[in-house]
C-alpha positions in Angstrom: 0.0 0.0 0.0 1.3 3.5 -0.9 2.3 5.6 2.0 0.2 8.7 2.5 2.3 11.7 1.9 0.6 15.1 1.8 2.1 18.6 1.6 1.4 22.2 2.3 3.4 24.4 -0.1 3.2 28.1 0.7 4.8 30.9 -1.3 6.7 33.4 0.8 4.8 36.2 -0.8 2.7 36.8 2.4 2.0 35.6 5.9 0.0 32.7 7.2 -3.7 33.5 7.0 -7.0 31.7 7.5 -7.2 30.2 4.0 -3.8 28.6 3.8 -4.0 27.6 7.5 -7.1 25.6 6.5 -5.1 23.9 3.7 -2.1 23.1 5.9 -4.4 21.8 8.8 -6.5 19.5 6.5 -3.4 18.1 4.8 -2.0 17.5 8.3 -5.1 15.7 9.6 -5.3 13.6 6.4 -1.7 12.5 6.7 -1.8 11.8 10.5 -5.1 9.9 10.2 -3.4 7.4 7.9 -0.1 7.4 9.8 1.4 9.2 6.9 3.9 12.2 6.5 3.0 15.8 6.4 5.5 17.9 4.4 6.0 21.7 4.2 7.5 22.8 1.0 8.4 26.4 0.1 7.4 27.5 -3.4 9.7 30.6 -3.6 10.3 30.9 -7.4 8.5 34.3 -7.6 11.6 36.0 -6.3 10.5 39.6 -6.8 7.4 39.1 -4.8 8.9 37.2 -1.8 8.4 39.0 1.5 11.0 39.2 4.2 10.1 37.2 7.2 7.2 35.3 5.5 8.9 31.9 5.7 9.7 32.4 9.4 6.1 33.5 10.0 4.7 30.5 8.3 6.7 28.0 10.5 6.3 30.0 13.7 2.5 30.1 13.3 2.1 26.6 12.1 4.1 25.3 15.1 2.1 27.6 17.4 -1.1 26.0 16.1 0.3 22.5 16.5 0.6 21.8 12.8 4.1 20.3 12.9 5.9 19.3 9.7 7.4 15.8 9.5 9.6 17.1 6.7 10.7 20.6 5.6 13.9 22.4 4.7 14.4 22.7 8.4 13.9 19.0 8.8 14.7 17.2 5.5 13.6 13.7 4.9 15.4 11.1 2.7 17.6 12.8 0.1 15.6 11.0 -2.6 12.8 13.6 -2.0 15.0 16.4 -3.2 15.1 19.9 -1.9 12.2 21.5 0.1 12.6 25.0 -1.4 12.0 25.5 -5.1 14.7 28.1 -5.4 17.2 25.3 -4.8 15.9 23.2 -7.7 16.3 25.4 -10.7 18.7 23.0 -12.4 16.4 20.0 -11.9 13.5 21.9 -13.5 15.6 23.0 -16.5 17.0 19.5 -17.0 13.5 18.0 -17.1 12.2 20.8 -19.4 14.9 20.0 -21.9 14.1 16.3 -21.5 10.6 17.1 -22.7 12.0 19.0 -25.7 14.1 16.1 -26.7 11.0 13.9 -26.6 9.1 16.5 -28.7 6.6 17.0 -25.8 7.8 20.6 -25.3 9.4 23.3 -27.5 11.3 26.6 -27.4 9.1 29.7 -27.8 11.0 32.7 -29.2 8.0 35.0 -29.2 8.6 38.4 -27.6 6.3 40.0 -24.9 5.1 42.4 -27.6 4.2 39.7 -30.0 2.3 37.8 -27.3 0.4 40.9 -26.2 -0.6 41.6 -29.8 -1.8 38.1 -30.2 -3.8 38.3 -27.0 -5.4 41.6 -28.0 -6.4 40.2 -31.5 -8.1 37.3 -29.7 -10.0 39.6 -27.4 -11.1 41.8 -30.3 -12.5 38.7 -32.0 -14.5 38.0 -28.8 -12.5 35.0 -27.7 -12.9 34.7 -23.9 -10.6 31.7 -23.3 -7.5 33.2 -24.9 -4.5 30.9 -25.5 -1.2 30.8 -27.2 -1.4 30.5 -31.0 1.2 27.7 -31.0 3.2 29.2 -33.9 6.7 28.4 -32.4 5.7 24.7 -32.3 5.8 24.9 -36.2 9.4 26.3 -36.4 11.8 24.2 -38.5 15.0 22.9 -36.9 16.9 25.4 -39.1 14.8 28.3 -37.7 15.4 27.1 -34.2 19.1 26.8 -34.5 19.3 30.2 -36.2 17.4 31.8 -33.2 19.7 30.0 -30.8 22.8 31.2 -32.6 21.4 34.8 -32.4 21.1 34.3 -28.6 17.4 35.1 -28.9 15.5 34.7 -25.6 13.1 31.8 -25.4 10.8 30.2 -23.0 9.9 26.5 -23.1 6.3 25.6 -23.7 4.6 22.3 -23.1 3.1 20.8 -26.2 -0.5 20.1 -25.2 -1.8 16.9 -26.8 -5.4 16.6 -27.9 -7.2 14.7 -25.3 -10.1 14.8 -22.9 -9.1 14.5 -19.2 -11.5 12.8 -16.8 -10.4 13.8 -13.2 -11.8 11.9 -10.2 -11.7 14.7 -7.6 -12.2 13.1 -4.2 -14.2 16.2 -3.1 -15.8 17.6 -6.2 -16.4 14.3 -7.9 -15.8 13.8 -11.7 -14.5 16.8 -13.6 -13.9 16.7 -17.4 -11.4 19.0 -19.2 -10.9 19.2 -23.0 -7.2 20.0 -23.6 -8.2 22.1 -26.7 -9.1 24.8 -24.2 -5.7 25.0 -22.6 -3.2 26.1 -25.3 0.5 25.3 -25.1 1.6 26.7 -21.8 5.0 27.9 -20.5 6.9 25.5 -18.2 10.2 27.4 -18.1 10.3 31.2 -18.5 13.0 33.1 -20.4 15.0 33.6 -17.1 15.2 29.8 -16.7 12.8 29.8 -13.7 10.1 27.1 -13.8 6.5 28.2 -13.8 4.2 27.1 -10.9 2.5 24.3 -12.8 5.7 22.7 -13.9 7.7 23.1 -10.6 4.8 21.8 -8.5 4.5 18.6 -10.5 8.3 17.9 -10.3 8.3 18.6 -6.6 5.2 16.4 -5.9 6.7 13.5 -8.0 10.2 13.9 -6.3 8.6 13.9 -2.8 6.2 11.0 -3.7 3.1 13.0 -2.8 0.2 10.6 -2.7 -2.7 13.1 -2.4 -2.9 16.8 -3.4 -5.5 18.5 -1.2 -5.9 22.3 -1.9 -8.4 25.1 -2.5 -10.8 25.0 -5.4 -9.1 28.0 -7.0 -6.5 25.5 -8.2 -8.9 23.4 -10.2 -7.9 25.1 -13.4 -4.3 24.1 -12.8 -5.1 20.4 -12.4 -5.4 19.4 -16.1 -2.1 21.1 -17.0 -0.4 19.3 -14.1 -1.9 15.9 -15.0 -0.7 16.3 -18.6 2.8 16.9 -17.4 2.6 13.7 -15.2 1.4 11.8 -18.3 4.2 13.2 -20.4 6.8 11.9 -18.1 4.9 8.6 -17.5 4.7 9.4 -13.8 2.0 8.2 -11.4 -0.5 10.9 -10.8 -1.5 11.7 -7.2 -5.1 11.8 -6.2 -6.6 15.4 -6.3 -9.1 17.0 -4.0 -10.2 20.6 -4.1 -11.8 22.2 -1.0 -14.6 24.7 -1.3 -13.9 28.5 -0.8 -14.0 30.1 2.5 -16.2 33.2 2.3 -16.9 36.1 4.6 -20.4 37.1 6.0 -21.2 38.9 2.7 -20.5 35.6 0.7 -17.3 37.0 -0.9 -14.0 35.0 -0.7 -12.5 35.7 2.6 -9.6 38.1 2.4 -7.8 40.7 4.4 -10.4 43.2 3.2 -13.3 41.2 4.6 -14.9 43.7 7.1 -13.6 43.5 10.6 -12.7 39.8 10.4 -9.1 39.2 11.3 -7.3 37.5 8.4 -3.8 36.6 9.5 -3.1 34.0 12.2 -0.6 36.3 13.8 -3.5 38.7 14.6 -5.3 36.1 16.5 -2.2 35.0 18.4 -1.6 38.7 19.4 -5.2 39.1 20.6 -5.0 36.1 22.9 -6.7 33.3 21.1 -5.7 29.8 22.2 -4.0 27.7 19.4 -6.1 24.7 20.3 -9.3 26.7 19.7 -8.0 28.0 16.4 -7.1 24.5 15.3 -10.6 23.3 16.3 -12.5 26.0 14.6 -10.5 26.0 11.3 -10.9 22.3 11.0 -14.7 22.9 10.7 -14.4 25.1 7.7 -15.6 23.1 4.8 -15.4 19.8 6.7 -17.6 18.2 9.3 -17.1 15.4 11.8 -19.7 12.6 12.5 -22.1 13.7 15.2 -23.0 17.0 16.9 -19.9 17.6 18.9 -18.0 20.7 17.8 -15.4 21.1 20.6 -12.7 18.6 19.5 -9.0 18.1 20.4 -6.3 17.6 17.8 -6.1 13.9 18.6 -9.9 13.5 18.3 -9.8 15.3 14.9 -7.0 13.0 13.7 -8.8 9.9 14.8 -12.2 10.9 13.2 -10.9 12.5 10.0 -12.6 11.3 6.9 -11.8 12.7 3.4 -15.4 11.9 2.3 -16.8 14.5 4.7 -15.6 17.7 2.9 -18.4 20.1 1.9 -18.9 21.0 -1.8 -20.5 24.3 -0.7 -18.6 27.5 0.4 -17.9 27.7 4.0 -18.6 30.9 5.9 -16.0 32.2 8.3 -18.1 33.0 11.4 -16.3 35.4 13.8 -19.0 34.9 16.4 -18.5 31.1 16.4 -14.7 31.5 16.4 -15.0 33.7 19.6 -17.4 31.2 21.2 -15.1 28.2 20.6 -12.2 30.2 22.0 -14.3 31.2 25.1 -15.1 27.5 25.7 -11.4 26.6 25.6 -10.6 29.5 28.0 -13.2 28.3 30.4 -11.7 24.8 30.3 -8.3 26.1 31.4 -7.3 25.5 35.0 -7.1 28.6 37.1 -3.3 28.4 37.0 -3.3 28.1 33.2 -5.8 30.9 32.7 -3.8 33.3 35.0 -0.5 32.5 33.3 -2.1 33.0 29.8 -4.1 36.1 30.5 -1.4 38.0 32.3 0.6 38.1 29.1 -2.1 40.2 27.5 -2.5 42.9 30.1 -1.6 46.4 28.8 1.2 47.2 31.2 1.3 50.8 29.8 -2.3 51.3 30.8 -2.4 49.3 34.0 0.4 49.4 36.5 0.1 45.9 37.9 3.4 46.2 39.9 1.5 48.4 42.4 -0.8 45.5 43.3 -0.2 42.2 45.0 -0.1 39.0 43.0 -2.9 37.5 45.1 -5.2 40.6 44.5 -4.5 40.6 40.8 -5.2 36.9 40.5 -8.6 37.4 42.1 -9.4 40.2 39.8 -8.5 38.3 36.7 -10.4 35.2 37.8 -13.6 37.3 38.1 -13.6 37.3 34.3 -12.6 33.8 33.5 -16.1 32.8 32.2 -16.6 36.1 30.3 -13.6 36.4 28.1 -13.8 35.4 24.5 -10.1 36.0 24.0 -7.4 37.1 26.5 -6.8 40.7 25.3 -10.4 41.5 26.3 -9.3 41.5 29.9 -8.1 45.1 29.3 -11.7 46.2 28.9 -12.5 45.0 32.4 -9.6 46.3 34.4 -10.3 50.1 34.4 -12.7 50.0 37.3 -10.0 48.5 39.5 -7.0 50.6 38.3 -8.4 53.9 37.2 -10.5 56.8 38.6 -13.6 56.1 36.5 -15.8 58.8 35.1 -19.5 58.0 35.1 -20.9 58.1 31.6 -24.1 60.0 30.9 -25.7 56.7 29.7 -25.0 55.1 33.1 -26.3 58.1 35.0 -29.5 57.9 32.9 -29.8 54.2 33.8 -29.5 55.2 37.5 -32.1 57.9 37.3 -34.5 55.5 35.8 -34.5 53.3 38.9 -37.1 54.2 41.5 -35.7 55.5 44.9 -32.1 54.8 43.8 -30.8 57.5 46.2 -32.4 55.7 49.2 -30.6 52.5 48.3 -27.3 54.3 47.7 -27.5 56.2 51.0 -28.2 53.1 53.0 -25.4 51.2 51.2 -23.0 54.1 51.9 -23.9 54.1 55.6 -23.3 50.3 55.9 -20.1 50.5 54.0 -18.8 53.2 56.4 -19.7 51.0 59.4 -18.4 47.6 58.1 -15.5 46.3 60.1 -14.8 43.0 58.6 -13.9 43.5 54.9 -14.7 40.0 53.4 -16.8 38.8 50.5 -19.3 37.1 52.9 -19.6 40.2 55.1 -20.3 42.3 51.9 -23.0 39.9 50.8 -24.7 40.1 54.2 -24.4 43.9 54.0 -26.2 43.9 50.6 -28.9 41.7 52.1 -29.3 44.1 55.0 -29.7 47.0 52.5 -32.4 45.1 50.8 -34.3 44.5 54.0 -34.1 48.1 55.2 -35.1 49.6 51.8 -37.5 46.9 50.8 -35.8 46.7 47.5 -34.9 43.5 45.4 -33.5 42.6 42.0 -32.5 45.5 39.7 -33.9 48.2 42.0 -31.3 46.9 44.7 -28.4 45.7 42.7 -28.1 48.3 39.9 -27.8 51.4 42.2 -25.3 49.6 44.4 -23.2 48.5 41.4 -23.2 51.9 39.8 -22.4 53.6 43.1 -19.7 51.1 44.1 -17.9 50.8 40.7 -19.3 53.7 38.7 -20.2 51.1 36.0 -23.5 49.3 35.3 -21.8 46.1 34.1 -19.5 43.6 35.8 -19.2 40.2 37.4 -20.2 39.1 41.0 -21.1 42.3 42.8 -19.8 41.3 46.2 -16.5 40.2 44.7 -16.1 43.5 42.8 -16.8 45.6 45.9 -14.3 43.5 48.0 -11.5 43.8 45.4 -12.1 47.6 44.9 -11.6 48.1 48.6 -13.5 50.2 51.1 -11.6 53.5 50.3 -12.2 53.3 46.5 -15.9 52.2 46.9 -16.6 55.3 49.1 -14.7 57.5 46.7 -16.9 56.1 43.9 -20.1 56.7 45.9 -19.0 60.4 46.4 -19.2 60.9 42.6 -23.0 60.2 42.5 -24.9 63.5 42.6 
């Protein structure tokens, strides 16, 4: 049985984002489910568009997510698999392109950029939508070819597309048929001797013995060209599967311009999302497990992975669901894990935590353990404990709408002044006493006390908030109520 070997092959022209993370993750699950190998290969032939730091970003964020490569240029496999960066394989691509020329399966194209543009414009003028190369250099005589070579005329190498109908069994999309007449003879080696994507990727997948090519559906149009190259060399073709698009809330392909949705993995990492939650959510984009359970560990996902459960329909990236899943993972952390993780995201420029004791800070942070969707949100909750809060007009209007609020606040103030044992249980008894004396319950009791004590109408357990604010700050806050 052929060993399952799957790959994720990013170009270092940008940073790791939701779309290519989904590709990497699904290839990883596929390989691991069948005890196969997951390979990360760098497709860096587009030298002018390569971005500094992009390769490092890919590996750092993949490793952060737990998508660990079995093989890469950082961890090469057997030498028979070749290099893991395309920029180190230029000689290999050129050698194979020339091999196709010798077999009359490819040819040198001496057409200039100007000639190609003119040909393209003429086809457009005629109303041809699927424009393609005319094929005129395929008809050059050997004498003309040698004359051009002696004149040092620049040339690319084009694949000679045979007339055939390709029936592709896509393990996600189903049967797809392509007529090669629609393709035209395409370039496999540019004039600068650099291989094109469709040629390099076939050579790499063959060299690395890739068994399955799992990628986004935007690559479907590349598949017939790649299969023709496999056939030209007599190489075994891997199985192909093309995942549906990930779209934003408007139905457009997810991109960095998609509303407020974060696009790059680094953004989530910096906001305090947990890698396990990200792994879990992204695994559900265009794929579904058996059953209703949605919170799944990496090991559970590996065990239940099934390549027949990919969706053929576009998958919507739902930021609300992403936040919900992350909040569930945060709730599942132990108190120690939660505190260690959350403290990393406190804005130290805004909140001087060095002025507080570790025990006090821990108690404050734990108040919000069940409320946070991601760790950076903790900064929205700390102001009442660290700053001299101004009461908003909206909050004052809420207070004014509550019947006899001054009566409740005055009694609360008197009892706070008299309290001698500053403990959470004592404060709870104090609030109960205020209720009995004022004959107030529910919102008419708790809202005036909360606004008076914290100058805010929202927050976690009231008694805990009052306790952690401290008697002095609570009385100072009450004094602001006019």
